[in-house]
C-alpha positions as CSV (number, residue, x, y, z in Angstrom):
1,M,6.5,11.7,11.2
2,T,4.8,14.4,8.7
3,E,5.8,17.9,10.2
4,I,4.5,20.9,8.3
5,T,6.1,24.0,9.1
6,I,6.4,27.8,7.2
7,H,8.9,29.6,6.5
8,G,8.6,33.2,5.0
9,T,5.7,32.7,2.8
10,G,6.6,29.3,1.8
11,I,4.8,25.7,3.5
12,Y,7.7,23.4,3.9
13,L,6.6,19.2,4.7
14,D,9.6,17.5,6.4
15,G,11.5,20.7,6.3
16,K,11.4,21.2,3.0
17,P,9.1,23.2,0.6
18,T,6.7,21.9,-1.0
19,Y,7.1,21.3,-4.7
20,A,10.6,22.1,-4.0
21,G,12.7,23.7,-6.7
22,R,9.1,23.6,-9.3
23,T,8.4,26.7,-11.3
24,F,5.5,26.7,-14.0
25,E,5.1,28.9,-16.7
26,G,7.6,31.9,-15.0
27,K,5.8,31.6,-11.7
28,R,7.2,29.6,-8.4
29,I,5.1,26.8,-7.5
30,E,7.5,25.6,-4.8
31,G,5.9,26.7,-1.2
32,L,2.5,26.3,-2.1
33,L,-0.3,23.9,-1.5
34,F,-2.9,22.9,-3.3
35,N,-5.8,21.5,-1.4
36,V,-9.5,20.0,-1.5
37,R,-12.4,21.1,0.5
38,A,-13.1,17.8,2.4
39,V,-15.2,18.9,5.2
40,Q,-17.5,16.1,5.5
41,A,-14.3,12.9,5.7
42,T,-15.9,12.8,9.5
43,F,-19.3,13.3,8.7
44,D,-22.1,12.2,11.1
45,D,-25.4,13.3,11.4
46,E,-27.1,12.4,14.8
47,N,-30.7,13.2,14.4
48,F,-32.9,10.2,13.2
49,E,-35.1,12.5,11.3
50,T,-32.8,13.5,8.6
51,R,-29.7,10.3,9.1
52,N,-31.3,8.5,5.9
53,R,-31.1,11.4,3.5
54,W,-26.9,10.2,3.4
55,A,-27.8,7.1,2.9
56,Y,-25.9,5.0,0.2
57,P,-27.8,3.7,-2.7
58,D,-26.3,0.2,-2.9
59,T,-27.1,-0.4,1.1
60,G,-29.9,2.4,1.8
61,V,-28.2,3.3,5.1
62,W,-26.3,6.1,6.1
63,D,-22.7,5.1,7.2
64,A,-20.2,7.3,8.6
65,Q,-17.6,4.0,9.4
66,R,-17.6,3.7,5.8
67,N,-17.5,7.3,4.3
68,V,-14.2,7.8,6.6
69,D,-13.0,4.5,5.3
70,E,-13.4,5.8,1.9
71,F,-12.0,9.0,2.6
72,C,-8.9,8.0,3.3
73,A,-8.5,4.8,0.8
74,A,-8.8,7.9,-2.0
75,L,-6.0,9.6,-0.6
76,P,-3.5,8.2,-2.4
77,Q,-4.7,8.9,-6.0
78,W,-5.0,12.4,-4.5
79,R,-1.7,12.9,-3.3
80,D,-0.2,11.1,-6.8
81,H,-2.0,14.0,-8.4
82,G,0.4,16.7,-6.3
83,V,-2.7,17.3,-4.1
84,L,-0.7,17.3,-0.5
85,A,-3.4,19.5,1.5
86,F,-7.4,19.0,2.4
87,T,-9.7,20.7,4.9
88,V,-11.6,19.0,7.5
89,N,-13.8,20.1,10.2
90,F,-15.4,19.0,13.8
91,Q,-18.7,20.5,13.0
92,G,-18.2,19.6,9.1
93,G,-20.1,22.0,6.6
94,G,-23.3,22.2,5.0
95,P,-24.3,18.8,3.2
96,L,-27.7,20.4,1.7
97,Y,-29.4,24.0,2.4
98,T,-32.9,23.1,1.7
99,P,-34.3,24.3,5.1
100,H,-36.0,21.2,6.3
101,I,-33.0,19.2,6.2
102,Y,-30.2,21.2,6.8
103,N,-32.1,23.3,9.9
104,H,-32.3,19.7,12.0
105,Y,-28.9,17.9,11.1
106,K,-26.8,17.5,13.5
107,N,-23.2,16.4,12.4
108,N,-21.1,18.4,15.7
109,A,-17.6,16.8,17.1
110,F,-18.7,18.7,20.2
111,T,-21.2,18.9,23.3
112,E,-23.3,21.7,24.7
113,H,-20.4,22.5,26.7
114,G,-17.7,22.3,24.4
115,E,-16.4,19.0,25.3
116,L,-15.3,16.2,22.0
117,K,-17.3,13.1,21.1
118,T,-15.2,9.7,21.1
119,A,-16.9,8.8,17.7
120,Y,-15.7,11.8,16.2
121,T,-12.4,12.1,17.9
122,Y,-11.8,8.0,16.5
123,R,-12.6,9.6,13.0
124,M,-10.2,12.1,13.0
125,Q,-7.6,10.7,14.3
126,Q,-7.6,8.1,11.3
127,V,-7.8,11.5,9.1
128,L,-5.0,12.3,10.4
129,E,-3.0,9.2,10.6
130,A,-3.9,8.6,6.7
131,A,-2.8,11.7,5.8
132,D,1.1,11.6,8.0
133,A,1.4,8.6,6.3
134,L,1.0,9.7,2.6
135,G,2.8,13.0,3.7
136,M,0.1,15.1,3.4
137,A,-1.3,18.1,5.3
138,V,-4.6,18.7,6.9
139,I,-6.5,22.0,7.7
140,V,-8.3,21.1,10.7
141,G,-11.3,23.2,11.2
142,F,-13.2,23.8,14.8
143,F,-16.6,25.5,13.7
144,Y,-19.0,25.8,11.5
145,W,-21.6,28.4,11.7
146,K,-24.8,26.0,12.5
147,H,-23.5,24.2,15.0
148,T,-22.3,27.0,17.2
149,E,-26.1,28.2,17.8
150,G,-26.8,29.6,21.5
151,W,-23.1,29.0,22.4
152,S,-21.5,31.3,24.3
153,D,-18.0,33.0,24.0
154,E,-17.0,30.8,26.7
155,I,-18.0,27.9,25.2
156,V,-16.5,28.6,22.0
157,V,-12.9,29.1,23.6
158,K,-13.8,25.9,26.0
159,A,-14.3,24.4,22.9
160,A,-11.0,25.4,20.9
161,R,-9.4,24.9,23.8
162,N,-10.2,20.9,23.9
163,A,-9.8,20.6,20.0
164,C,-6.4,22.1,20.2
165,Q,-5.2,19.7,23.3
166,F,-6.6,16.7,21.4
167,L,-4.7,17.7,18.5
168,R,-1.5,17.7,20.5
169,D,-2.8,14.6,22.0
170,T,-2.5,12.9,18.9
171,G,1.3,13.3,18.5
172,R,1.0,14.4,14.7
173,K,2.3,17.2,13.5
174,N,0.8,17.2,9.8
175,F,-1.9,19.7,10.6
176,L,-2.6,23.6,10.5
177,I,-6.1,25.0,12.3
178,E,-8.5,27.4,10.9
179,I,-10.4,28.4,13.9
180,A,-13.3,28.9,12.2
181,N,-15.1,28.7,8.8
182,E,-16.1,32.0,7.7
183,N,-15.9,34.4,10.9
184,G,-18.5,36.5,10.2
185,P,-22.5,37.8,11.0
186,G,-23.8,34.0,10.6
187,Y,-21.6,33.3,13.8
188,Q,-23.9,34.3,17.2
189,Q,-20.6,35.0,19.1
190,S,-18.6,38.1,19.3
191,L,-15.5,36.1,19.4
192,L,-16.0,34.8,16.0
193,Q,-16.9,38.0,13.9
194,G,-14.3,39.0,11.8
195,D,-13.0,41.7,13.6
196,Q,-12.3,39.8,16.8
197,V,-11.6,36.2,15.9
198,H,-8.2,37.2,16.2
199,K,-8.2,37.2,20.3
200,I,-8.9,33.5,20.4
201,I,-5.8,33.1,18.0
202,L,-3.8,35.2,20.6
203,A,-5.3,33.3,23.7
204,L,-4.4,29.9,22.6
205,K,-1.2,30.6,21.3
206,P,0.5,30.8,24.6
207,E,-0.9,27.6,25.7
208,F,0.1,25.7,22.4
209,P,3.0,27.7,20.3
210,E,3.8,24.5,18.3
211,M,0.7,25.0,16.5
212,L,-0.2,26.8,13.8
213,F,-3.3,29.1,13.4
214,S,-5.6,30.9,11.2
215,T,-9.4,31.1,10.3
216,S,-11.5,31.9,7.0
217,L,-13.7,34.9,6.2
218,A,-16.3,34.5,3.2
219,G,-16.0,34.8,-0.2
220,M,-13.5,38.2,-0.8
221,D,-13.3,41.0,-3.1
222,V,-11.4,44.4,-2.6
223,T,-14.8,46.1,-0.6
224,R,-15.4,43.0,1.9
225,N,-14.3,39.7,3.9
226,L,-10.6,40.5,4.1
227,P,-8.7,40.5,7.1
228,S,-7.9,42.9,9.3
229,P,-4.5,44.1,10.2
230,A,-4.8,42.5,13.6
231,L,-6.1,39.2,12.6
232,V,-2.8,39.0,9.5
233,A,-0.5,39.9,12.3
234,A,-2.1,37.2,14.5
235,C,-2.4,34.4,12.4
236,D,0.6,32.3,11.2
237,Y,-0.7,31.9,7.5
238,V,-3.7,34.2,6.0
239,L,-7.1,31.9,4.5
240,L,-8.9,33.1,2.1
241,H,-12.5,32.1,0.4
242,G,-12.9,32.7,-3.3
243,N,-16.1,32.0,-3.4
244,E,-18.5,33.8,-6.1
245,C,-15.0,35.5,-7.2
246,L,-13.9,35.6,-10.9
247,P,-10.6,35.6,-11.6
248,H,-9.6,39.2,-11.8
249,T,-11.6,39.6,-8.4
250,L,-9.8,36.8,-6.5
251,Q,-6.2,38.3,-7.8
252,L,-7.0,41.7,-6.6
253,G,-8.4,40.3,-3.3
254,I,-5.2,39.2,-2.9
255,E,-3.4,41.9,-3.9
256,H,-5.2,43.9,-1.3
257,V,-3.7,41.3,1.6
258,R,-0.2,42.0,0.2
259,R,-1.1,45.6,1.2
260,N,-2.3,45.1,4.4
261,P,0.6,46.8,6.5
262,A,0.0,43.5,9.1
263,Y,1.3,41.7,5.7
264,R,3.8,44.0,4.8
265,K,5.7,43.6,8.0
266,A,5.7,40.0,8.4
267,P,4.5,38.1,4.9
268,K,3.1,34.1,5.3
269,P,1.9,32.0,3.4
270,I,-2.0,32.9,1.8
271,I,-3.7,29.7,1.5
272,I,-7.3,29.7,-0.3
273,N,-8.9,26.7,1.0
274,E,-12.7,27.3,-0.4
275,D,-13.5,28.8,-3.7
276,S,-14.9,26.8,-6.3
277,P,-14.8,23.8,-9.5
278,G,-13.7,26.5,-11.5
279,I,-9.7,26.1,-13.1
280,P,-9.8,29.6,-14.0
281,N,-9.7,30.7,-10.5
282,L,-7.2,27.5,-9.7
283,D,-4.7,29.6,-12.2
284,A,-5.5,32.6,-11.3
285,A,-4.2,31.3,-7.4
286,W,-0.8,29.8,-8.7
287,Q,-0.5,33.0,-10.9
288,A,-0.3,35.0,-8.2
289,E,1.9,32.4,-6.4
290,V,-1.1,31.4,-4.1
291,S,-1.9,28.2,-2.5
292,W,-5.6,27.5,-3.9
293,G,-8.2,24.8,-2.5
294,Y,-11.3,22.6,-4.5
295,Y,-14.7,22.6,-3.6
296,D,-17.3,20.8,-5.2
297,Q,-20.7,20.5,-3.0
298,G,-22.1,17.8,-5.6
299,Y,-25.2,17.4,-7.1
300,G,-28.4,18.2,-5.4
301,G,-31.1,19.3,-7.9
302,D,-32.7,22.3,-7.0
303,D,-31.7,22.1,-3.3
304,A,-27.5,22.4,-3.6
305,Y,-25.8,25.1,-3.0
306,G,-25.4,26.8,-6.6
307,G,-23.6,30.0,-6.0
308,D,-19.9,29.7,-8.1
309,K,-19.7,31.1,-11.1
310,Y,-18.5,28.0,-13.1
311,M,-21.2,25.5,-12.3
312,D,-25.0,25.9,-11.9
313,Y,-25.6,22.7,-9.4
314,R,-29.1,23.6,-9.6
315,S,-30.0,22.5,-13.0
316,R,-28.1,18.9,-12.2
317,P,-30.6,15.6,-11.2
318,R,-29.5,14.1,-8.5
319,E,-27.6,11.0,-9.1
320,T,-29.7,7.5,-7.7
321,R,-26.4,5.4,-8.4
322,Y,-23.3,5.6,-6.2
323,K,-20.8,5.3,-8.7
324,E,-22.4,8.7,-10.5
325,L,-22.5,10.9,-7.3
326,S,-20.2,13.9,-7.5
327,G,-18.7,16.6,-5.3
328,F,-17.1,16.1,-2.0
329,Q,-19.5,17.8,0.8
330,T,-23.5,16.6,-0.3
331,P,-23.4,12.8,1.3
332,P,-22.9,10.4,0.5
333,V,-19.6,11.5,-0.9
334,N,-17.9,9.8,-3.4
335,W,-14.4,10.0,-2.7
336,G,-12.7,9.3,-5.9
337,I,-11.6,11.3,-9.2
338,N,-15.4,10.2,-10.8
339,S,-16.4,13.6,-12.5
340,P,-15.6,16.1,-15.4
341,E,-14.6,18.5,-12.8
342,K,-12.6,16.6,-10.3
343,Q,-10.8,15.0,-13.2
344,A,-10.0,18.8,-14.4
345,F,-8.7,19.7,-11.1
346,F,-6.7,17.3,-10.3
347,S,-4.9,17.1,-14.1
348,R,-4.6,20.8,-14.0
349,V,-2.8,20.6,-10.3
350,A,-0.9,17.8,-11.7
351,Q,0.4,19.4,-14.5
352,V,1.0,22.7,-12.5
353,T,3.0,20.6,-9.5
354,G,4.9,18.3,-12.3
355,Y,3.3,15.2,-10.5
356,V,2.7,12.4,-12.9
357,P,0.1,10.6,-11.8
358,A,0.3,6.3,-11.3
């Protein structure tokens, strides 16, 4: 059984640092955790008015079980390239940002009362098991702002506690916890604001002392979306997003975190688990001895996310054949390494980590 632990600023799997002994171009790679944002691995849509938007081209229907099966089948190839982790989320992430779709789709593992739904937990167990068998870590996110609308702080805490209990009951030890994706103004709850979310972590730690907690803020720079001293102190690892950063601003943000008085008092791993398909940012991260996460929305025409600095998805037509689908966040997802952007990322990680793909 794979177990993830933290020792100082390093990530360990089964008692050994990741990429043990590895340096690259004079930089420490040992203890890092290269990862992929795969929050749609357990995706479903309970709204029948939008559900068909995710239909597979070869069948004309959406199939949540097919999605998770194909995701798990792709993981060995990811690992062969040195990718040792990925992020999933009980509430997924934005699949398309067209208002008439984004405002109505329903991908939520929780009921309105904060209870977990069996179908989602079954798929999450499948993902954790597949990663465990491969010696991979899973960053398990609980909340995405769109699907907490109308919730109270009390429901948020109840849902987080239920998610932790579910994870404990699986018996797995190969996961890190991300309380919420990009805490901040998008959330209506006071406890999911950037200056308050540490209180959830402090409330959960005594109940679940074996678990490793953090949370993310939106794309950072040296003036915004950086964790407070209270959050850095509460977290077991610091979780950052690099969306819209250029390499130099990414590194400036990392250095700002390292100057945080709470970090200087107790250094810990810094993990970026959402950025872009941009290899320049990947290189900026490992050169700063920080873990990095690939975020590839996928082609969706002018209604797809196009905010990163390395690719404007708005200029791309949406493919109509499954083998040509790209990205990892717009369903239906082709979880293979099937596009130039994915190939560039996985090949670079293999080079940096010293992995030789089969």
